[in-house]
DODREN-85631 format. One line per 8 residues: number of its first residue (from 1); for each residue x, y, z of C-alpha. Coordinates in Angstrom, 2 decimals, always signed. Example, Ala and Ser with C-alpha at 12.3 -4.5 7.8 and 13.67 -1.06 7.14 Angstrom:
1) +12.30,-4.50,+7.80  +13.67,-1.06,+7.14
end
This chain:
1) +135.37,+104.66,+116.82  +132.67,+104.21,+114.19  +132.30,+100.56,+113.33  +131.14,+98.93,+110.13  +128.00,+97.96,+112.03  +127.26,+101.58,+112.99  +127.80,+102.83,+109.46  +125.70,+100.07,+107.89
9) +122.65,+100.94,+110.00  +123.11,+104.61,+109.20  +123.21,+103.80,+105.48  +120.01,+101.79,+105.73  +118.34,+104.61,+107.66  +119.42,+107.10,+104.99  +117.60,+105.03,+102.37  +114.48,+104.63,+104.50
17) +115.05,+100.90,+104.94  +114.15,+100.72,+108.61  +112.18,+97.46,+108.50  +114.27,+94.28,+108.66  +112.78,+90.95,+107.60  +114.77,+88.07,+108.96  +115.33,+84.74,+110.65  +118.63,+84.94,+112.52
25) +121.40,+82.42,+113.05  +124.67,+82.71,+114.92  +126.46,+84.40,+111.99  +123.89,+87.23,+111.99  +123.82,+88.02,+115.71  +126.80,+90.45,+115.75  +125.05,+92.57,+113.11  +121.59,+92.44,+114.67
33) +122.90,+93.22,+118.17  +123.62,+96.74,+116.95  +120.13,+97.42,+115.53  +119.03,+100.95,+116.49  +115.76,+101.51,+118.34  +114.10,+103.26,+115.38  +114.32,+100.09,+113.28  +111.64,+97.38,+113.19
41) +112.54,+93.68,+113.04  +109.93,+91.34,+111.51  +110.70,+87.74,+112.38  +109.63,+84.91,+110.11  +109.82,+81.28,+111.22  +111.19,+80.08,+107.87  +113.34,+81.92,+105.37  +110.85,+81.32,+102.58
49) +108.27,+83.23,+104.61  +110.83,+85.91,+105.45  +111.59,+86.60,+101.82  +107.92,+86.35,+100.85  +106.98,+88.99,+103.43  +109.75,+91.27,+102.17  +108.66,+90.65,+98.58  +105.09,+91.74,+99.31
57) +106.29,+94.71,+101.36  +108.63,+95.97,+98.63  +106.09,+95.51,+95.85  +103.44,+97.40,+97.84  +105.73,+100.28,+98.82  +107.65,+100.46,+95.54  +110.83,+100.84,+97.58  +113.63,+98.38,+98.43
65) +113.14,+96.06,+101.39  +115.95,+94.72,+103.59  +116.27,+90.99,+104.26  +118.68,+89.25,+106.63  +119.18,+85.49,+106.14  +121.33,+82.87,+107.80  +124.39,+81.84,+105.81  +124.03,+79.21,+103.07
73) +121.27,+77.17,+104.70  +118.98,+80.14,+105.24  +119.70,+81.45,+101.77  +118.88,+78.02,+100.34  +115.59,+77.94,+102.22  +114.68,+81.26,+100.61  +115.54,+80.34,+97.03  +112.02,+79.32,+96.01
81) +110.67,+82.66,+97.20  +113.58,+84.43,+95.55  +112.40,+83.07,+92.19  +109.13,+84.97,+92.57  +110.94,+88.17,+93.57  +113.23,+87.92,+90.56  +110.41,+87.63,+88.05  +108.39,+90.32,+89.84
89) +111.26,+92.83,+89.54  +111.11,+93.28,+93.31  +113.85,+95.51,+94.79  +115.35,+93.55,+97.67  +118.66,+93.92,+99.48  +119.39,+90.47,+100.88  +122.22,+90.03,+103.36  +123.47,+86.71,+104.66
97) +125.84,+86.14,+107.54  +129.16,+84.52,+106.70  +131.61,+82.78,+109.01  +134.66,+84.64,+110.36  +136.61,+85.77,+107.33  +139.82,+83.86,+108.10  +137.97,+80.53,+108.46  +135.80,+80.48,+105.34
105) +138.45,+78.70,+103.27  +138.56,+75.86,+105.78  +134.82,+75.32,+105.22  +134.16,+75.35,+108.95  +130.59,+74.90,+110.17  +128.20,+77.50,+108.72  +130.62,+78.72,+106.06  +128.85,+80.01,+102.96
113) +131.17,+78.46,+100.39  +131.17,+80.34,+97.06  +128.62,+82.68,+98.57  +128.22,+84.84,+95.47  +127.41,+81.83,+93.31  +124.67,+80.45,+95.56  +121.79,+82.84,+94.67  +122.52,+83.15,+90.96
121) +120.84,+83.51,+88.51  +118.00,+84.89,+90.63  +119.72,+88.14,+91.63  +120.92,+91.18,+89.71  +124.22,+91.15,+91.59  +125.88,+89.08,+94.32  +128.93,+90.12,+96.32  +131.07,+89.35,+99.32
129) +133.20,+92.38,+100.27  +136.93,+91.84,+99.86  +137.62,+93.39,+103.27  +135.72,+94.80,+106.23  +136.27,+98.38,+105.09  +134.36,+97.60,+101.86  +131.18,+96.30,+103.55  +129.28,+99.60,+103.68
137) +130.20,+100.53,+100.11  +129.03,+97.09,+98.98  +125.73,+97.59,+100.79  +125.35,+100.99,+99.14  +125.97,+99.40,+95.75  +123.34,+96.79,+96.56  +120.68,+99.40,+97.36  +121.27,+101.32,+94.14
145) +121.51,+98.19,+92.01  +118.28,+96.78,+93.44  +116.31,+99.93,+92.62  +117.59,+100.81,+89.15  +115.44,+99.55,+86.25  +114.79,+96.74,+85.99  +114.53,+96.51,+89.77  +115.37,+93.21,+91.40
153) +117.00,+91.37,+94.30  +120.68,+91.82,+95.23  +122.63,+89.51,+97.56  +125.49,+90.42,+99.94  +127.38,+87.93,+102.12  +129.17,+89.51,+105.10  +131.68,+87.73,+107.39  +130.45,+88.36,+110.89
161) +133.76,+89.60,+112.28  +133.60,+92.50,+109.79  +130.87,+94.27,+111.76  +133.16,+95.20,+114.66  +135.91,+96.56,+112.41  +136.46,+100.31,+112.02  +135.00,+101.89,+108.90  +137.15,+103.28,+106.11
169) +137.78,+107.00,+105.81  +135.56,+107.40,+102.76  +132.36,+105.89,+104.20  +130.77,+109.28,+104.86  +130.56,+109.95,+101.12  +128.11,+107.06,+100.71  +125.37,+108.92,+102.60  +125.52,+111.84,+100.17
177) +125.18,+109.74,+97.03  +122.22,+109.74,+94.68  +122.01,+107.38,+91.74  +119.32,+108.36,+89.28  +118.74,+106.59,+86.00  +119.13,+108.91,+83.03  +116.71,+106.86,+80.97  +114.29,+109.49,+79.74
185) +111.41,+108.45,+77.56  +112.61,+107.45,+74.11  +110.61,+110.22,+72.46  +111.33,+109.26,+68.86  +110.31,+105.64,+69.44  +107.19,+106.67,+71.37  +106.20,+108.95,+68.49  +106.81,+106.13,+66.03
193) +104.68,+103.71,+68.06  +101.93,+106.32,+68.40  +101.89,+106.70,+64.62  +101.55,+102.94,+64.14  +98.74,+102.79,+66.69  +96.93,+105.69,+65.01  +97.19,+103.93,+61.65  +95.90,+100.64,+63.05
201) +92.33,+99.62,+62.36  +91.98,+97.49,+65.50  +94.79,+98.05,+68.02  +94.86,+96.06,+71.26  +96.77,+96.61,+74.51  +98.44,+93.86,+76.54  +99.48,+95.22,+79.94  +101.87,+93.59,+82.39
209) +102.85,+93.85,+86.04  +105.38,+96.63,+85.51  +102.50,+98.97,+84.63  +101.10,+98.46,+88.12  +104.58,+98.67,+89.68  +105.04,+102.05,+88.01  +101.52,+103.10,+89.10  +100.80,+103.87,+85.45
217) +97.30,+102.33,+85.63  +95.42,+105.60,+85.19  +97.49,+106.57,+82.16  +96.84,+103.10,+80.73  +93.12,+103.80,+81.05  +93.53,+107.08,+79.15  +95.56,+105.32,+76.45  +92.95,+102.60,+76.02
225) +90.11,+105.09,+75.89  +91.80,+107.36,+73.36  +92.54,+104.37,+71.13  +89.17,+102.74,+71.72  +91.22,+99.58,+72.26  +90.52,+96.30,+74.00  +92.81,+95.60,+76.96  +94.18,+92.22,+77.98
233) +96.40,+91.49,+80.96  +99.59,+89.62,+80.07  +99.70,+85.86,+80.76  +100.30,+84.49,+84.27  +99.40,+87.86,+85.73  +101.23,+88.67,+88.96  +99.64,+92.13,+89.31  +96.57,+93.95,+88.00
241) +97.58,+96.85,+85.72  +94.07,+97.85,+84.57  +90.71,+98.18,+86.37  +88.76,+94.99,+85.82  +85.46,+96.93,+85.88  +86.44,+99.04,+82.85  +84.40,+98.24,+79.70  +87.61,+97.77,+77.68
249) +88.93,+95.02,+79.98  +88.88,+91.60,+78.33  +90.62,+89.41,+80.91  +93.96,+87.66,+81.26  +95.63,+86.08,+78.24  +96.27,+82.33,+78.50  +99.88,+81.25,+78.90  +100.10,+79.35,+75.62
257) +101.08,+80.23,+72.05  +97.86,+79.16,+70.37  +95.70,+80.55,+73.17  +97.23,+84.00,+72.82  +97.04,+83.90,+69.03  +93.35,+83.02,+69.18  +92.59,+85.93,+71.55  +94.52,+88.44,+69.43
265) +92.98,+87.44,+66.11  +91.28,+90.42,+64.49  +93.81,+92.95,+65.80  +96.40,+94.39,+63.42  +98.66,+96.05,+66.04  +99.40,+94.60,+69.48  +101.06,+96.90,+72.03  +102.61,+95.04,+74.99
273) +103.63,+97.24,+77.92  +105.47,+96.17,+81.06  +105.50,+92.42,+80.46  +107.60,+89.81,+78.65  +106.53,+88.75,+75.15  +105.19,+86.30,+76.31  +105.55,+84.11,+79.42  +104.17,+80.86,+78.08
281) +103.55,+77.88,+80.34  +101.58,+75.05,+78.81  +103.30,+73.72,+75.68  +100.80,+74.43,+72.94  +102.80,+75.31,+69.81  +101.55,+77.31,+66.87  +102.04,+80.65,+65.13  +103.21,+83.33,+67.53
289) +100.84,+85.94,+66.10  +97.88,+86.00,+63.73  +98.85,+86.59,+60.12  +99.33,+90.28,+59.35  +99.54,+91.35,+63.00  +102.36,+93.64,+64.17  +103.66,+93.61,+67.74  +105.16,+96.58,+69.61
297) +106.83,+96.12,+72.98  +107.59,+98.66,+75.72  +109.71,+97.27,+78.58  +111.91,+98.51,+81.41  +113.95,+95.29,+81.20  +116.62,+94.95,+78.47  +116.62,+91.17,+78.98  +112.90,+90.89,+78.31
305) +113.22,+93.05,+75.21  +116.19,+91.11,+73.85  +114.82,+87.60,+74.28  +111.34,+88.18,+72.83  +110.73,+86.00,+69.74  +108.94,+88.71,+67.76  +108.05,+92.40,+67.66  +109.78,+95.79,+67.85
313) +110.87,+96.72,+71.38  +111.89,+99.89,+73.15  +113.53,+99.82,+76.59  +112.38,+102.82,+78.58  +110.84,+103.70,+81.98  +107.29,+102.38,+82.02  +105.46,+105.18,+83.82  +106.62,+108.07,+81.63
321) +106.26,+105.91,+78.51  +102.60,+105.11,+79.17  +101.86,+108.77,+79.92  +103.66,+109.86,+76.74  +101.81,+107.32,+74.60  +98.47,+108.37,+76.06  +99.27,+111.95,+75.11  +100.69,+111.15,+71.68
329) +97.95,+108.97,+70.17  +95.00,+110.53,+68.40  +91.66,+110.16,+70.15  +89.18,+108.12,+68.18  +85.46,+108.73,+68.10  +83.37,+107.95,+71.18  +85.73,+105.67,+73.13  +84.45,+103.57,+76.00
337) +84.60,+105.60,+79.20  +84.89,+104.17,+82.68  +82.03,+105.13,+84.98  +83.82,+105.68,+88.28  +80.68,+106.68,+90.16  +80.16,+104.95,+93.50  +77.84,+102.01,+93.03  +78.20,+101.95,+89.24
345) +79.40,+98.36,+89.36  +77.39,+96.74,+92.11  +78.07,+93.07,+92.79  +75.60,+90.27,+92.37  +75.50,+88.12,+95.51  +75.36,+84.33,+94.98  +72.43,+82.36,+96.27  +73.16,+81.34,+99.86
353) +72.07,+77.80,+99.07  +74.43,+77.36,+96.09  +76.50,+74.19,+96.46  +78.47,+71.87,+94.22  +77.28,+68.35,+93.52  +79.33,+66.88,+96.38  +78.00,+69.31,+98.97  +81.07,+71.54,+98.80
361) +80.97,+75.18,+97.74  +81.77,+76.29,+94.22  +84.92,+78.45,+94.15  +83.31,+81.04,+91.87  +80.51,+81.58,+94.40  +83.01,+81.88,+97.24  +84.96,+84.53,+95.33  +81.81,+86.42,+94.36
369) +80.81,+86.46,+98.03  +84.20,+87.83,+99.03  +83.93,+90.52,+96.36  +80.45,+91.54,+97.53  +81.59,+92.04,+101.14  +85.13,+93.38,+100.65  +85.90,+97.10,+100.73  +86.07,+98.71,+97.29
377) +89.79,+99.39,+97.79  +90.64,+95.91,+99.10  +94.01,+94.42,+98.19  +94.08,+90.78,+97.13  +96.96,+88.34,+97.38  +96.01,+85.25,+95.40  +97.62,+81.83,+95.57  +94.68,+79.60,+94.77
385) +96.21,+78.52,+91.50  +93.45,+76.21,+90.27  +90.83,+78.94,+90.48  +92.71,+81.85,+88.90  +90.14,+82.11,+86.11  +87.31,+82.25,+88.64  +89.21,+84.91,+90.58  +89.55,+87.28,+87.62
393) +85.94,+86.67,+86.63  +84.52,+87.49,+90.06  +86.84,+89.89,+91.88  +86.55,+93.54,+90.86  +89.76,+95.55,+91.17  +89.68,+99.27,+90.58  +92.82,+100.82,+92.04  +96.57,+100.37,+91.49
401) +98.28,+97.95,+93.86  +95.19,+95.76,+94.24  +96.55,+92.33,+93.25  +99.60,+90.18,+93.92  +100.31,+86.66,+92.67  +103.57,+84.62,+92.62  +105.41,+85.92,+89.56  +107.26,+82.66,+88.87
409) +104.41,+80.37,+89.91  +106.46,+79.11,+92.86  +104.23,+78.25,+95.82  +104.74,+79.78,+99.26  +104.37,+83.41,+98.20  +100.76,+84.05,+99.15  +100.52,+83.96,+102.93  +103.86,+85.69,+103.66
417) +103.36,+88.27,+100.90  +99.93,+89.15,+102.31  +101.59,+89.94,+105.64  +104.19,+92.11,+103.91  +101.62,+93.94,+101.78  +99.44,+94.68,+104.80  +102.47,+95.99,+106.69  +103.25,+98.29,+103.77
425) +99.68,+99.46,+103.16  +97.84,+99.59,+106.52  +95.12,+101.91,+105.17  +93.74,+99.21,+102.83  +92.50,+95.77,+103.86  +94.40,+92.76,+102.53  +92.49,+89.57,+101.72  +94.62,+86.53,+100.93
433) +92.90,+83.84,+98.87  +95.02,+80.71,+99.28  +94.66,+77.14,+98.06  +95.08,+74.36,+100.60  +98.09,+72.98,+98.72  +99.73,+76.42,+98.52  +99.05,+77.24,+102.16  +101.40,+74.57,+103.46
441) +104.38,+76.25,+101.83  +103.95,+79.50,+103.76  +101.77,+78.65,+106.75  +104.37,+79.89,+109.26  +103.52,+83.43,+108.14  +100.48,+83.09,+110.40  +102.78,+83.33,+113.42  +104.26,+86.61,+112.19
449) +100.78,+87.98,+111.46  +99.68,+87.11,+114.98  +102.78,+88.42,+116.74  +102.72,+91.78,+114.95  +98.89,+92.07,+114.88  +98.75,+92.36,+111.11  +95.04,+92.17,+110.20  +95.18,+90.07,+107.05
457) +92.08,+88.01,+106.25  +93.32,+84.59,+105.10  +90.71,+82.62,+103.14  +91.81,+79.02,+102.56  +90.01,+77.26,+99.70  +90.25,+73.66,+100.85  +89.45,+71.12,+98.13  +91.78,+68.40,+99.42
465) +93.94,+68.27,+96.30  +96.57,+70.12,+94.31  +93.89,+71.46,+91.99  +96.13,+73.07,+89.38  +98.34,+70.00,+89.29  +95.34,+67.74,+88.86  +94.20,+69.95,+86.00  +97.53,+69.53,+84.25
473) +97.48,+65.81,+84.98  +94.20,+65.63,+83.07  +95.66,+67.50,+80.10  +98.86,+65.42,+80.12  +97.11,+62.08,+80.63  +98.96,+61.64,+83.94  +96.17,+61.17,+86.45  +97.89,+58.03,+87.73
481) +100.79,+60.15,+89.02  +101.22,+59.98,+92.82  +101.04,+62.90,+95.23  +98.10,+64.82,+93.77  +95.97,+64.93,+96.93  +96.53,+66.68,+100.28  +93.48,+65.61,+102.29  +93.08,+65.67,+106.05
489) +94.57,+69.06,+106.98  +92.78,+71.14,+109.61  +93.72,+74.74,+108.84  +91.59,+76.16,+111.62  +93.58,+74.14,+114.15  +96.85,+75.17,+112.50  +95.87,+78.83,+112.60  +94.91,+78.71,+116.24
497) +98.18,+76.95,+117.01  +100.03,+79.91,+115.53  +97.85,+82.39,+117.43  +95.40,+83.36,+114.66  +91.65,+82.92,+115.27  +90.16,+80.50,+112.75  +86.68,+79.67,+111.50  +85.33,+77.07,+109.13
505) +82.67,+77.90,+106.51  +80.74,+75.11,+104.81  +77.99,+77.37,+103.44  +77.89,+80.81,+101.87  +75.90,+82.04,+104.84  +78.67,+80.90,+107.19  +81.25,+82.50,+104.89  +79.42,+85.83,+104.95
513) +79.25,+85.81,+108.73  +82.91,+84.86,+109.12  +84.10,+87.37,+106.56  +82.03,+90.18,+108.05  +83.56,+89.54,+111.47  +87.07,+89.21,+110.04  +86.85,+92.53,+108.19  +85.68,+94.23,+111.38
521) +88.63,+92.89,+113.40  +92.00,+94.60,+113.85  +93.88,+91.30,+114.07  +94.44,+88.50,+111.55  +91.77,+85.89,+110.89  +91.77,+82.63,+108.94  +88.62,+81.26,+107.28  +88.72,+77.73,+105.92
529) +86.17,+77.13,+103.15  +85.43,+73.66,+101.83  +85.26,+73.87,+98.03  +84.75,+71.50,+95.14  +87.79,+69.61,+93.89  +87.31,+70.34,+90.18  +90.27,+72.30,+88.81  +89.31,+75.18,+86.55
537) +92.34,+76.08,+84.46
end
């Protein structure tokens, strides 16, 4: 007899989802006991870390990742991380164990009451199969739903007695299914946009994370060069869609109305690709666009297109759209070309004696040192939120898939995501730059890194305070608010407790030595760097 459990694992294998990220409870054991030998289980010590690892893994591979959580409590623990996955358009299939089907209505211990309501609105779809024979079809639906544009998380609650039940007679058909989106490039709209860009005197590109997700970075370079256009990265950047060493790159737009308007002044046509219009943060009201400026929007997400407060939008696959636009626009005279020659963008190394007034290191110098020593194809996971500006100013990123940041701003993404990204991309070295406040939300990921020998280099910028929060407190005249400081944490001791070698760097010379050794190792390393407490927003 083929059981639901047998068929579910076969379905996952068919879709290449042979890595399971999880933290098990009693409801999940009947499912996990049947895991085939060709699957890999990655254990996280907290569900937030579990989902963060899966988030990084799925973003880096571009394919759906499988997550197994424990009932309502485990799902609740993962909700903060789920917020980041939702806004990152990360394809995740999240399963949660449910109590025995006949007892759920009694609300016995570990029942997931109203299971489909719990994860909303942070999932594309949530389901609990109506019977055991519908479990595998529901899982199949989840895989396809998670991967169709816009990609995103899907949640399935499964009563644990369903796994031993016999499958239905139609389960075999699920392995033969293909679901392919028929969304070809909207050729007429692309041609129209190309005409508007050609007619513009000073067009500008604003590129978002979906450009990097679609690996359309190279086509974006061609588009910018043919237009001779400046390129900005959309506000609150969670990925890097354009090489930061390109002469057209201007930086990351601020997450405020007036800040964006100021940066876009002088441009008559703004083309936003693969990002919302716009994800504001700080309340700073004003005119949405400079007078006389027209906005065009290309998105894979109908919701993003519909809720934008201005501009003409087309919903279409990002990769083909960028390639089509790059082909359709007319090349202008002598555009800026990117010199890709090795050594064309050599780093300047900070003075080894550089220190802040209080004897701590300046974050910009720390980041410049990391950039100087890191491989050219290094991947960065950043969750040092008070030094984001310094990061973009000092870290050079050249290749697609080089940068990950929490898409919703929710802390706890960085350390787990770095583990997931390194698992997905073992040929490139992952460097996680994490603030001391952020680190505490995902520090258990160190255990997983140690257990599975995942060679992430974790660099903790320890300034003893929630730097970004203190920056906002200054702007909001709220410096008397409690809870702004997190002094007295020894991250080296924490790392070693989880099985990760740790070193402390109080000077740039010590940082260089520690980073050189860490990059030469084939196991994870944590480096704690004491930095100044000034928040740079």
